[in-house]
Structure formats: structure tokens, C-alpha cells
DSSP file (Angstrom, degrees, kcal/mol; ACC not computed):
  #  RESIDUE AA STRUCTURE BP1 BP2  ACC     N-H-->O    O-->H-N    N-H-->O    O-->H-N    TCO  KAPPA ALPHA  PHI   PSI    X-CA   Y-CA   Z-CA
    1    1 A X              0   0    0      0, 0.0     2,-0.5     0, 0.0     0, 0.0   0.000 360.0 360.0 360.0 146.2   40.0  188.5  143.6
    2    2 A X        -     0   0    0      2,-0.0     2,-0.3     0, 0.0     0, 0.0  -0.931 360.0-144.6-117.6 134.5   37.5  191.3  143.8
    3    3 A X        -     0   0    0     -2,-0.5     2,-0.4     2,-0.0     0, 0.0  -0.738  15.6-170.6 -98.0 142.6   33.8  190.8  144.3
    4    4 A X        -     0   0    0     -2,-0.3     2,-0.6     2,-0.0    38,-0.0  -0.994  11.0-146.3-130.5 131.6   31.3  193.1  142.6
    5    5 A X        +     0   0    0     -2,-0.4     2,-0.3     2,-0.0    -2,-0.0  -0.850  20.5 173.7 -99.5 131.7   27.6  193.3  143.2
    6    6 A X        -     0   0    0     -2,-0.6    19,-0.2     1,-0.1     3,-0.1  -0.948  25.5-151.7-127.7 152.4   25.2  194.2  140.5
    7    7 A X  S    S+     0   0    0     17,-1.9     2,-0.3    -2,-0.3    18,-0.2   0.824  74.5  13.0 -89.0 -35.4   21.4  194.2  140.4
    8    8 A X  E     -A   24   0A   0     16,-1.8    16,-2.5     0, 0.0     2,-0.7  -0.992  58.1-130.2-144.0 147.3   20.7  193.5  136.7
    9    9 A X  E     -A   23   0A   0     -2,-0.3    14,-0.3    14,-0.2     3,-0.1  -0.887  30.2-178.4 -87.2 117.2   22.2  192.4  133.5
   10   10 A X  E     -     0   0A   0     12,-2.4     2,-0.3    -2,-0.7    13,-0.2   0.920  54.2 -11.4 -90.0 -41.6   21.1  195.2  131.1
   11   11 A X  E     -A   22   0A   0     11,-1.3    11,-2.8     2,-0.0     2,-0.4  -0.996  44.0-147.4-158.3 159.4   22.6  194.1  127.7
   12   12 A X  E     +A   21   0A   0     -2,-0.3     2,-0.3     9,-0.2     9,-0.2  -0.998  24.0 175.3-126.4 122.8   24.9  191.8  125.9
   13   13 A X  E     -A   20   0A   0      7,-1.8     7,-3.2    -2,-0.4     2,-0.4  -0.956  14.1-157.8-127.4 150.3   26.7  192.9  122.8
   14   14 A X  E     +A   19   0A   0     -2,-0.3     2,-0.3     5,-0.2     5,-0.2  -0.992  16.2 166.3-132.2 133.4   29.3  191.3  120.6
   15   15 A X  E >  S-A   18   0A   0      3,-2.1     3,-1.7    -2,-0.4    -2,-0.0  -0.975  70.7 -12.0-147.4 128.6   31.6  193.1  118.3
   16   16 A X  T 3  S-     0   0    0     -2,-0.3     3,-0.1     1,-0.3    -1,-0.0   0.853 128.3 -49.9  50.9  44.5   34.7  191.6  116.6
   17   17 A X  T 3  S+     0   0    0      1,-0.2    31,-1.3    30,-0.1     2,-0.4   0.563 113.6 109.2  74.8  11.6   34.7  188.4  118.7
   18   18 A X  E <   -AB  15  47A   0     -3,-1.7    -3,-2.1    29,-0.2     2,-0.4  -0.992  55.9-148.5-124.0 125.8   34.4  190.1  122.2
   19   19 A X  E     -AB  14  46A   0     27,-3.1    27,-2.9    -2,-0.4     2,-0.5  -0.749   9.5-160.0 -85.8 131.7   31.2  189.9  124.2
   20   20 A X  E     -AB  13  45A   0     -7,-3.2    -7,-1.8    -2,-0.4     2,-0.6  -0.952   0.9-162.2-118.8 119.3   30.4  192.9  126.4
   21   21 A X  E     -AB  12  44A   0     23,-3.3    23,-2.7    -2,-0.5     2,-0.5  -0.874   7.9-155.6-100.9 122.1   28.0  192.4  129.3
   22   22 A X  E     -AB  11  43A   0    -11,-2.8   -12,-2.4    -2,-0.6   -11,-1.3  -0.868  11.8-169.0 -96.0 128.1   26.6  195.6  130.7
   23   23 A X  E     -AB   9  42A   0     19,-3.5    18,-2.4    -2,-0.5    19,-0.7  -0.778   0.9-164.1-116.4 161.2   25.4  195.5  134.3
   24   24 A X  E     -AB   8  40A   0    -16,-2.5   -17,-1.9    -2,-0.3   -16,-1.8  -0.903  10.4-138.2-139.8 165.8   23.3  198.1  136.2
   25   25 A X  E     - B   0  39A   0     14,-2.5    14,-2.1    -2,-0.3     2,-0.5  -0.923  29.2-107.2-121.8 150.4   22.5  198.9  139.8
   26   26 A X  E     - B   0  38A   0     -2,-0.3    12,-0.2    12,-0.2     3,-0.1  -0.713  30.7-179.9 -82.7 120.8   19.1  200.0  141.3
   27   27 A X  E     -     0   0A   0     10,-2.9     2,-0.3    -2,-0.5    11,-0.2   0.846  65.2 -18.3 -80.7 -45.5   19.1  203.7  142.2
   28   28 A X  E     - B   0  37A   0      9,-1.3     9,-2.7     2,-0.0     2,-0.5  -0.986  54.1-132.9-162.6 164.8   15.6  203.8  143.5
   29   29 A X  E     - B   0  36A   0     -2,-0.3     2,-0.9     7,-0.2     7,-0.2  -0.972   9.6-150.7-124.9 128.0   12.2  202.1  143.6
   30   30 A X  E  >> - B   0  35A   0      5,-3.7     5,-1.7    -2,-0.5     4,-1.0  -0.847   9.5-170.4-105.2 106.6    8.9  203.8  143.0
   31   31 A X  T  45S+     0   0    0     -2,-0.9    -1,-0.2     1,-0.2     5,-0.0   0.789  82.0  53.3 -65.9 -34.7    6.5  201.8  145.0
   32   32 A X  T  45S+     0   0    0      1,-0.2    -1,-0.2    -3,-0.1    -2,-0.1   0.908 119.6  31.5 -69.5 -42.2    3.4  203.6  143.5
   33   33 A X  T  45S-     0   0    0      2,-0.2    -1,-0.2    -3,-0.1    -2,-0.2   0.487 104.3-130.6 -92.3  -5.7    4.3  203.1  139.8
   34   34 A X  T  <5 +     0   0    0     -4,-1.0     2,-0.3     1,-0.2    -3,-0.2   0.912  62.8 127.9  47.5  53.4    6.1  199.7  140.6
   35   35 A X  E   < -B   30   0A   0     -5,-1.7    -5,-3.7     2,-0.0     2,-0.3  -0.975  49.9-143.1-136.1 147.5    9.1  200.6  138.7
   36   36 A X  E     -B   29   0A   0     -2,-0.3     2,-0.5    -7,-0.2    -7,-0.2  -0.819  11.6-139.7-107.9 155.6   12.8  200.7  139.4
   37   37 A X  E     -B   28   0A   0     -9,-2.7   -10,-2.9    -2,-0.3    -9,-1.3  -0.949  26.2-170.3-111.3 128.0   15.3  203.3  138.2
   38   38 A X  E     -B   26   0A   0     -2,-0.5     2,-0.3   -12,-0.2   -12,-0.2  -0.801  10.1-165.5-117.3 154.8   18.6  201.8  137.1
   39   39 A X  E     -B   25   0A   0    -14,-2.1   -14,-2.5    -2,-0.3    -2,-0.0  -0.989  39.2 -86.0-142.2 152.1   22.0  203.2  136.2
   40   40 A X  E     +B   24   0A   0     -2,-0.3   -16,-0.3   -16,-0.2     3,-0.1  -0.182  48.1 166.4 -58.2 145.8   25.0  201.7  134.5
   41   41 A X  E     -     0   0A   0    -18,-2.4     2,-0.3     1,-0.5   -17,-0.2   0.642  53.3  -7.6-127.1 -59.6   27.3  199.9  137.0
   42   42 A X  E     -B   23   0A   0    -19,-0.7   -19,-3.5     2,-0.0    -1,-0.5  -0.958  46.1-148.9-143.5 154.5   30.0  197.7  135.3
   43   43 A X  E     -B   22   0A   0     -2,-0.3     2,-0.5   -21,-0.2   -21,-0.2  -0.997  10.7-165.1-124.6 139.6   31.0  196.3  132.0
   44   44 A X  E     -B   21   0A   0    -23,-2.7   -23,-3.3    -2,-0.4     2,-0.5  -0.995   6.8-162.1-118.0 129.3   32.6  192.9  131.6
   45   45 A X  E     +B   20   0A   0     -2,-0.5     2,-0.3   -25,-0.2   -25,-0.2  -0.925  18.4 160.7-109.2 127.1   34.3  192.1  128.3
   46   46 A X  E     -B   19   0A   0    -27,-2.9   -27,-3.1    -2,-0.5     5,-0.1  -0.995  42.0 -95.8-148.0 154.1   35.1  188.5  127.3
   47   47 A X  E  >  -B   18   0A   0     -2,-0.3     4,-1.6   -29,-0.2     3,-0.5  -0.211  44.5-108.0 -65.8 159.8   35.9  186.4  124.2
   48   48 A X  H  > S+     0   0    0    -31,-1.3     4,-2.3     1,-0.2     5,-0.1   0.856 118.2  55.8 -57.0 -41.1   33.0  184.5  122.7
   49   49 A X  H  > S+     0   0    0      1,-0.2     4,-1.9     2,-0.2    -1,-0.2   0.848 107.4  51.0 -68.7 -32.7   34.1  181.1  123.9
   50   50 A X  H  > S+     0   0    0     -3,-0.5     4,-2.2     2,-0.2    -1,-0.2   0.880 108.9  50.7 -69.3 -34.8   34.2  182.5  127.5
   51   51 A X  H  X S+     0   0    0     -4,-1.6     4,-2.5     2,-0.2    -2,-0.2   0.891 109.0  53.2 -63.5 -41.6   30.6  183.8  127.0
   52   52 A X  H  X S+     0   0    0     -4,-2.3     4,-2.2     1,-0.2    -2,-0.2   0.938 109.9  46.3 -62.2 -47.2   29.6  180.3  125.8
   53   53 A X  H  X S+     0   0    0     -4,-1.9     4,-2.5     1,-0.2    -1,-0.2   0.873 111.6  52.2 -63.1 -39.4   31.1  178.8  128.9
   54   54 A X  H  X S+     0   0    0     -4,-2.2     4,-2.6     1,-0.2    -1,-0.2   0.933 108.8  50.1 -58.2 -45.5   29.3  181.3  131.1
   55   55 A X  H  X S+     0   0    0     -4,-2.5     4,-2.5     1,-0.2    -2,-0.2   0.899 110.2  50.2 -64.3 -39.8   26.0  180.6  129.5
   56   56 A X  H  X S+     0   0    0     -4,-2.2     4,-1.9     2,-0.2    -1,-0.2   0.910 112.4  46.4 -64.6 -40.8   26.5  176.8  130.0
   57   57 A X  H  X S+     0   0    0     -4,-2.5     4,-2.4     2,-0.2    -1,-0.2   0.889 112.5  50.7 -69.3 -35.4   27.3  177.2  133.6
   58   58 A X  H  X S+     0   0    0     -4,-2.6     4,-3.1     1,-0.2    -2,-0.2   0.936 108.6  51.3 -65.8 -46.2   24.4  179.6  134.1
   59   59 A X  H  X S+     0   0    0     -4,-2.5     4,-1.9     1,-0.2    -1,-0.2   0.891 112.9  46.5 -57.5 -41.9   22.0  177.2  132.4
   60   60 A X  H  X S+     0   0    0     -4,-1.9     4,-1.9     2,-0.2    -1,-0.2   0.898 111.3  50.7 -70.5 -38.6   23.3  174.4  134.8
   61   61 A X  H  X S+     0   0    0     -4,-2.4     4,-2.6     1,-0.2     5,-0.2   0.913 109.4  52.3 -60.8 -42.8   23.0  176.6  137.9
   62   62 A X  H  X S+     0   0    0     -4,-3.1     4,-2.1     1,-0.2    -2,-0.2   0.910 107.1  53.3 -62.1 -39.9   19.4  177.5  136.8
   63   63 A X  H  X S+     0   0    0     -4,-1.9     4,-2.2     1,-0.2    -1,-0.2   0.890 108.9  48.2 -58.1 -43.6   18.6  173.8  136.6
   64   64 A X  H  X S+     0   0    0     -4,-1.9     4,-2.2     2,-0.2    -1,-0.2   0.895 111.3  49.2 -64.5 -41.5   19.8  173.2  140.1
   65   65 A X  H  X S+     0   0    0     -4,-2.6     4,-1.8     1,-0.2    -1,-0.2   0.805 110.8  50.0 -71.6 -27.0   17.9  176.1  141.6
   66   66 A X  H  X S+     0   0    0     -4,-2.1     4,-2.4    -5,-0.2    -1,-0.2   0.895 110.1  52.4 -75.1 -35.0   14.7  175.0  139.8
   67   67 A X  H  X S+     0   0    0     -4,-2.2     4,-0.9     2,-0.2    -2,-0.2   0.910 110.2  46.9 -61.6 -44.2   15.3  171.5  141.2
   68   68 A X  H  X S+     0   0    0     -4,-2.2     4,-0.8     2,-0.2     3,-0.3   0.855 111.2  52.8 -61.9 -36.5   15.7  172.8  144.8
   69   69 A X  H >< S+     0   0    0     -4,-1.8     3,-1.1     1,-0.2    -2,-0.2   0.944 107.2  51.6 -64.3 -44.4   12.5  175.0  144.3
   70   70 A X  H 3< S+     0   0    0     -4,-2.4    -1,-0.2     1,-0.3    -2,-0.2   0.675 104.1  56.8 -64.8 -19.0   10.5  172.0  143.2
   71   71 A X  H 3<        0   0    0     -4,-0.9    -1,-0.3    -3,-0.3    -2,-0.2   0.662 360.0 360.0 -82.8 -17.7   11.6  170.0  146.3
   72   72 A X    <<        0   0    0     -3,-1.1    -1,-0.2    -4,-0.8    -2,-0.2   0.463 360.0 360.0 -86.1 360.0   10.2  172.8  148.7
């Protein structure tokens, strides 16, 4: 298995039953303007049912993180 690091999810599009998740990386940070410059990094394509599973797992992980944050 290959690990890939990305900084942001930029877009999700769905066409003909396939979801495409476009990710980006941070190229630079403008401290004065408080802006980041992003460029495309990777695209992951998956069937709609896999996207649904991803969203459910992400929601569960978010709930766990919120619970941990509230304990601190």
C-alpha cells in the first residue's frame, strides 16, 4: 500500500456513478495576507457506494475527535 499526503480536499464531483475527489497541496503561505496558495495534487475516483462509506466513516471519526477534544 502506498501512503499519500495531501493538505486539502478541493472538490468532489460525480459523473456517471463515479465520484472524483480532487486534493491539493500547499505551495506557499502568505503571512501578510493570511492566504495559502494551493495546487492540484491527486485525484481519487471511486464508485458512489464507496463514497457513501467514506462519508460515514469520516463522520464517525469526526465524532470521536470531537469527543476527545471535549475531554481536554
